[in-house]
C-alpha positions in Angstrom: 200.7 -43.9 81.1 198.2 -45.3 83.4 196.0 -42.2 81.6 197.0 -43.3 77.6 196.6 -47.1 78.6 192.9 -46.1 79.9 192.1 -44.1 76.2 193.4 -46.9 74.3 191.2 -49.6 77.0 188.5 -47.5 76.8 188.7 -47.9 72.5 190.1 -51.2 72.8 187.4 -54.6 71.8 186.3 -57.3 69.1 183.8 -58.4 66.8 182.8 -62.2 67.9 179.2 -61.4 68.4 177.5 -62.5 65.5 174.9 -60.0 66.7 177.6 -57.4 66.2 176.9 -54.8 64.2 179.2 -52.3 63.1 179.5 -48.4 63.9 180.5 -45.4 62.1 182.8 -42.6 63.8 179.3 -40.5 64.0 177.1 -43.6 65.5 179.9 -43.9 68.5 180.3 -41.4 69.2 176.5 -40.8 69.9 176.9 -44.6 71.8 179.4 -43.9 73.4 179.8 -40.2 74.6 179.0 -39.0 78.1 177.9 -42.2 79.6 179.6 -44.6 82.1 180.4 -47.9 80.8 183.5 -50.9 82.3 185.0 -52.4 80.4 187.5 -56.0 80.6 190.4 -56.2 77.9 192.3 -59.0 76.2 195.4 -58.8 78.9 193.1 -59.0 81.5 193.1 -55.2 81.6 189.7 -54.1 83.4 188.0 -50.6 84.5 185.3 -48.1 84.2 185.1 -44.9 82.4 183.2 -42.2 80.5 184.7 -40.0 77.1 182.7 -36.8 77.4 181.6 -35.0 74.5 184.4 -32.8 74.4 186.1 -35.9 73.9 188.2 -35.7 77.4 188.0 -38.9 79.4 187.8 -40.1 83.4 187.5 -43.5 85.3 189.5 -45.8 87.0 191.5 -49.1 85.7 193.2 -51.8 87.2 196.1 -53.6 84.3 196.3 -57.0 84.3 193.2 -57.7 86.0 195.3 -57.5 90.0 196.5 -55.0 92.1 196.2 -50.9 92.5 193.4 -49.3 90.7 194.4 -45.9 89.6 192.3 -43.3 88.2 193.5 -41.8 85.5 191.9 -38.3 83.6 193.1 -37.0 80.0 192.1 -33.3 78.1 190.0 -32.4 75.9 190.7 -33.5 72.6 191.5 -36.2 73.3 189.3 -39.2 71.3 188.1 -37.2 68.4 186.3 -38.2 64.7 188.8 -38.2 62.2 187.1 -37.8 58.7 185.0 -42.1 59.4 187.7 -42.8 61.7 187.9 -42.3 66.1 191.0 -41.9 67.2 192.8 -40.8 69.6 196.2 -38.1 70.5 198.2 -39.6 73.3 201.7 -37.8 74.7 204.0 -39.8 74.0 203.0 -42.4 71.1 204.3 -41.7 67.9 201.4 -42.7 66.2 197.9 -41.3 66.4 195.5 -45.4 67.7 192.8 -45.3 65.7 189.6 -47.7 67.0 186.9 -50.6 65.2 183.2 -51.0 67.2 180.7 -52.6 67.7 177.1 -52.5 68.8 176.7 -55.9 70.6 173.5 -55.6 72.8 171.1 -51.9 73.6 173.7 -51.5 76.8 176.7 -53.3 75.5 179.4 -53.1 72.5 183.2 -53.4 71.7 186.8 -51.7 70.7 189.8 -52.8 69.1 192.8 -51.2 67.4 192.0 -50.7 64.1 194.0 -53.9 62.1 195.2 -55.5 65.6 191.5 -57.2 66.1 192.9 -59.4 68.5 193.5 -55.8 70.6 190.1 -55.8 72.1 188.7 -54.4 75.5 184.3 -55.8 76.2 182.5 -52.9 77.6 178.7 -52.8 78.7 177.1 -49.6 80.2 176.8 -48.6 84.4 174.9 -47.0 86.0 177.8 -47.1 88.9 181.2 -48.4 90.1 182.0 -49.5 93.6 184.9 -48.2 94.4 185.2 -44.9 92.7 183.7 -41.8 92.7 182.2 -42.4 89.2 178.6 -42.5 88.9 175.8 -42.0 86.0 172.0 -41.9 86.6 170.2 -43.6 83.7 168.7 -41.6 81.0 165.0 -40.2 81.5 162.1 -42.2 80.4 161.2 -40.4 76.3 157.8 -40.7 75.2 160.4 -40.5 71.8 162.8 -43.7 72.7 166.0 -43.4 70.5 165.9 -46.5 68.3 169.4 -48.1 67.4 
């Protein structure tokens, strides 16, 4: 249950910023895959996680913003691109949730369940998270920086 919640919450968000840029599935994969993000959600849940390029997920979550912090991981192929959508395959759910993703800055995005904009999380890229084993070094400097 915690793992399913983490997968859904890792991709939830809202588009409330004037500067928000909607991302298609390929842009989302490039912006998010392999990077560590901290998140806070509409229901108070928070945590940190990484969606790997193979669609596996690893992270932590604190439901409703209080109580224990849970570690969770989901297998390869959990998060995937399905045509123009980013979706998740989660055991125990009778449907495959898909997500709308809006980049809100160079290191942040909002994600919401498609059709349910009130169910969202805000994500900010981080390079280490205190209190767990998730750590990431910054990307190396490049002479040809990527432009978003």
